[in-house]
C-alpha positions as CSV (number, residue, x, y, z in Angstrom):
1,M,0.0,0.0,-0.1
2,Q,1.4,3.5,-1.1
3,A,2.1,5.8,1.9
4,A,0.1,9.0,1.8
5,K,2.1,12.1,0.8
6,P,2.9,14.4,3.7
7,A,1.0,17.8,3.5
8,P,3.0,20.5,1.9
9,K,4.7,22.8,4.4
10,I,3.3,26.2,4.7
11,H,5.7,29.0,5.8
12,L,3.5,31.2,8.1
13,P,4.8,34.3,9.7
14,P,4.5,34.4,13.5
15,P,2.1,34.3,15.4
16,F,0.3,31.9,13.2
17,T,0.0,28.2,14.0
18,L,-1.2,25.8,11.3
19,K,-3.7,22.9,11.9
20,H,-4.7,20.6,9.3
21,S,-8.4,19.3,9.7
22,N,-10.2,16.6,7.9
23,D,-13.5,18.2,8.8
24,S,-15.1,19.4,5.6
25,D,-17.3,21.8,7.8
26,L,-14.1,23.6,8.7
27,F,-16.1,26.7,9.8
28,G,-17.9,24.8,12.4
29,H,-14.7,22.9,13.5
30,A,-13.0,26.5,14.0
31,M,-15.9,27.8,15.9
32,A,-15.9,24.9,18.2
33,Q,-12.0,25.0,18.8
34,A,-11.5,28.7,18.7
35,A,-11.5,29.3,22.4
36,E,-9.3,26.4,23.2
37,D,-6.7,26.9,20.4
38,G,-6.5,30.8,20.6
39,A,-5.6,33.6,18.4
40,G,-3.3,32.9,15.3
41,T,-4.6,29.4,14.8
42,L,-5.0,28.8,11.0
43,Y,-7.0,25.6,10.2
44,L,-6.7,24.1,6.7
45,H,-9.0,21.6,5.0
46,E,-8.3,20.5,1.4
47,G,-10.9,17.8,0.0
48,P,-12.7,17.1,-3.3
49,G,-13.7,20.3,-4.7
50,L,-13.0,22.3,-1.6
51,C,-10.1,24.5,-0.3
52,S,-11.0,26.1,2.9
53,F,-9.0,27.7,5.6
54,A,-10.1,29.5,8.9
55,L,-8.3,32.0,11.2
56,V,-9.0,32.6,14.8
57,L,-8.7,36.3,16.0
58,E,-8.8,37.5,19.6
59,P,-9.7,41.2,19.4
60,E,-9.4,43.9,22.0
61,E,-12.2,46.1,20.7
62,P,-16.0,45.6,21.2
63,L,-17.8,43.9,18.4
64,A,-19.0,47.1,16.9
65,T,-15.5,47.9,15.8
66,S,-13.8,44.5,15.9
67,Q,-16.4,43.1,13.3
68,L,-14.4,45.1,10.7
69,A,-11.7,42.4,11.1
70,F,-13.8,40.6,8.5
71,L,-13.3,43.3,5.9
72,L,-9.5,43.2,6.7
73,C,-9.4,39.5,6.1
74,M,-11.5,39.7,2.8
75,T,-9.1,42.3,1.7
76,A,-6.1,40.0,2.7
77,L,-7.8,37.0,0.9
78,A,-8.5,39.0,-2.4
79,D,-4.8,40.3,-2.4
80,A,-3.5,36.9,-1.9
81,L,-5.5,35.4,-4.8
82,A,-4.6,38.2,-7.0
83,A,-0.9,37.5,-6.2
84,H,-1.2,34.0,-7.3
85,C,-3.2,34.0,-10.5
86,A,-2.8,35.1,-14.0
87,P,-2.1,39.0,-13.8
88,E,-4.6,40.0,-16.5
89,R,-7.7,38.5,-14.6
90,A,-9.5,40.5,-12.0
91,V,-10.1,39.3,-8.4
92,R,-13.3,41.1,-7.2
93,V,-15.7,41.2,-4.2
94,N,-19.4,41.1,-4.1
95,W,-20.1,43.1,-0.9
96,P,-19.3,41.8,1.7
97,D,-18.3,38.1,1.4
98,E,-18.3,36.6,-2.2
99,I,-15.0,36.2,-4.2
100,I,-15.4,36.7,-7.8
101,Y,-12.6,35.7,-10.3
102,D,-12.8,37.1,-13.9
103,K,-16.5,37.7,-13.5
104,A,-17.1,33.9,-12.1
105,R,-18.0,32.8,-8.5
106,L,-14.6,31.4,-6.9
107,G,-16.1,31.1,-3.4
108,G,-16.4,33.3,-0.5
109,A,-15.9,33.8,3.3
110,R,-17.9,33.2,6.5
111,F,-17.5,35.0,9.9
112,G,-18.1,33.5,13.3
113,V,-18.7,35.4,16.6
114,P,-19.6,33.6,20.0
115,A,-23.2,33.3,20.6
116,G,-24.7,36.1,22.6
117,T,-22.0,38.8,22.0
118,A,-23.5,42.2,21.9
119,E,-22.1,45.1,19.9
120,G,-20.7,46.6,23.1
121,D,-19.1,43.5,24.2
122,V,-15.4,42.5,23.4
123,P,-15.6,39.0,21.7
124,D,-13.6,36.3,23.2
125,W,-12.7,35.4,19.7
126,L,-13.6,35.8,16.0
127,V,-13.4,33.2,13.2
128,F,-12.8,34.2,9.5
129,C,-13.2,31.2,7.3
130,A,-12.5,31.3,3.5
131,E,-14.2,28.5,1.3
132,L,-13.0,28.4,-2.2
133,I,-13.8,26.0,-5.3
134,A,-10.7,23.9,-5.5
135,D,-11.9,22.1,-8.7
136,R,-15.2,21.3,-10.5
137,D,-14.1,17.6,-11.3
138,Q,-17.7,16.4,-10.6
139,L,-19.0,18.3,-13.6
140,A,-19.5,16.4,-16.9
141,A,-18.4,19.6,-18.5
142,P,-17.6,23.1,-17.0
143,G,-20.4,24.7,-19.2
144,E,-22.9,22.9,-16.7
145,A,-22.0,25.8,-14.2
146,P,-21.0,28.9,-16.3
147,N,-21.3,31.1,-13.3
148,S,-18.4,29.5,-11.2
149,T,-14.8,28.5,-11.7
150,S,-12.0,26.9,-9.7
151,L,-8.5,27.2,-8.6
152,K,-7.5,24.1,-10.6
153,E,-9.1,25.4,-13.9
154,E,-7.6,29.0,-13.5
155,E,-4.2,27.5,-12.7
156,F,-3.6,29.4,-9.4
157,D,-0.3,28.9,-7.7
158,P,-0.1,26.2,-5.0
159,T,-2.4,26.4,-2.1
160,E,0.4,26.7,0.4
161,D,1.7,29.9,-1.3
162,M,-1.6,31.5,-1.4
163,I,-2.2,30.9,2.3
164,A,1.2,32.1,3.3
165,T,0.5,35.2,1.3
166,F,-2.8,35.6,2.9
167,A,-1.3,35.5,6.4
168,S,1.4,38.0,5.6
169,Y,-1.4,40.3,4.3
170,V,-3.4,39.9,7.6
171,M,-0.4,41.0,9.6
172,L,0.3,44.0,7.2
173,Y,-3.3,45.1,7.4
174,L,-3.5,44.7,11.2
175,D,-0.4,46.9,11.4
176,R,-2.1,49.5,9.2
177,W,-5.3,49.6,11.2
178,K,-3.3,50.0,14.3
179,H,-1.1,52.9,13.0
180,E,-3.1,54.5,10.3
181,G,-6.7,53.9,11.0
182,F,-9.2,51.5,9.5
183,D,-9.5,53.9,6.4
184,A,-6.0,52.5,5.3
185,V,-7.5,49.0,5.0
186,S,-11.0,49.9,3.9
187,N,-9.8,51.9,1.0
188,R,-8.0,48.9,-0.3
189,F,-11.0,46.7,0.2
190,L,-13.4,49.2,-1.7
191,M,-11.0,48.8,-4.7
192,R,-12.0,45.2,-4.9
193,I,-15.8,45.6,-4.8
194,D,-17.7,44.8,-7.8
195,P,-18.8,46.5,-10.0
196,P,-15.9,49.0,-10.2
197,L,-16.8,52.5,-9.5
198,L,-15.0,55.9,-9.3
199,R,-13.0,56.5,-6.1
200,G,-15.0,58.3,-3.5
201,V,-18.3,57.0,-4.5
202,R,-18.2,54.1,-2.0
203,R,-17.1,54.2,1.6
204,V,-17.3,52.0,4.8
205,E,-19.4,53.9,7.3
206,G,-19.6,52.0,10.7
207,N,-20.7,48.6,9.7
208,R,-22.2,49.4,6.4
209,L,-21.3,50.2,2.9
210,I,-22.4,53.5,1.6
211,E,-22.7,54.2,-2.2
212,I,-23.3,57.8,-3.2
213,T,-26.0,57.9,-6.0
214,P,-25.9,60.5,-8.9
215,S,-28.9,62.3,-7.3
216,G,-26.7,63.2,-4.4
217,G,-28.3,60.7,-1.9
218,G,-26.8,57.6,-0.4
219,K,-27.4,53.9,-0.7
220,R,-26.6,52.1,2.6
221,S,-26.2,48.2,2.8
222,A,-27.5,46.0,5.5
223,P,-25.4,45.9,8.7
224,L,-22.1,43.9,7.9
225,L,-22.9,40.8,10.2
226,E,-26.5,40.7,8.7
227,A,-25.1,41.0,5.1
228,A,-22.6,38.3,5.4
229,G,-23.8,35.1,4.0
230,K,-26.8,36.5,2.2
231,T,-25.0,37.1,-1.2
232,G,-26.2,33.7,-2.4
233,W,-22.7,32.2,-3.1
234,R,-23.3,29.5,-0.6
235,N,-26.2,27.2,0.5
236,A,-26.7,24.5,3.0
237,T,-24.5,22.2,1.1
238,G,-21.6,24.4,0.4
239,I,-20.6,26.7,-2.4
240,V,-23.1,27.2,-5.2
241,L,-21.5,26.3,-8.5
């Protein structure tokens, strides 16, 4: 019997700690383990059709502010994907949690908060979980699902490189948030939102996305924690192809 190949080594910056998981529901696994494993734990699951990784954060600010870590991690995810794909293809975000690659769904992200945490409470932990379509080998032909694509089909760089880059971007953007304010992060995030609009038309205000309309009014999104998970990129069985 042939021995299983060892998992590729991922070079993560401190203070990240990598843990591989066989649980296809990595989000649920990370939520259950977050309190025990603590900040900086990065869980990874790779299975048929799915690449998912989840990061545990331990904020020092109340949820009203610390929930913005979701947007920070989304920015880090989009920038990491852009660093490891064909340079002429666009990585975009459908507010607030869906990843679009070259106009096709590649996956999205989920956000976990301890049950019962109010906006004025400092969460014991937060979980950011990215779920990406690794391949679509189950399809008889790619044309069966024209609205999605996969890491394999688009010839992304190896997963371990992408995750290492994601971790580096998280550290970079946390440092910018601390020293320059959240606008230094949100401006980067706004550049990724689909469809592209002129600079200044969109802004993050509190926990909402604001878009200035031609008439001079403003379009406000639902609150971030309410909007996350409602873009239709995912259903009860996983990513919608």
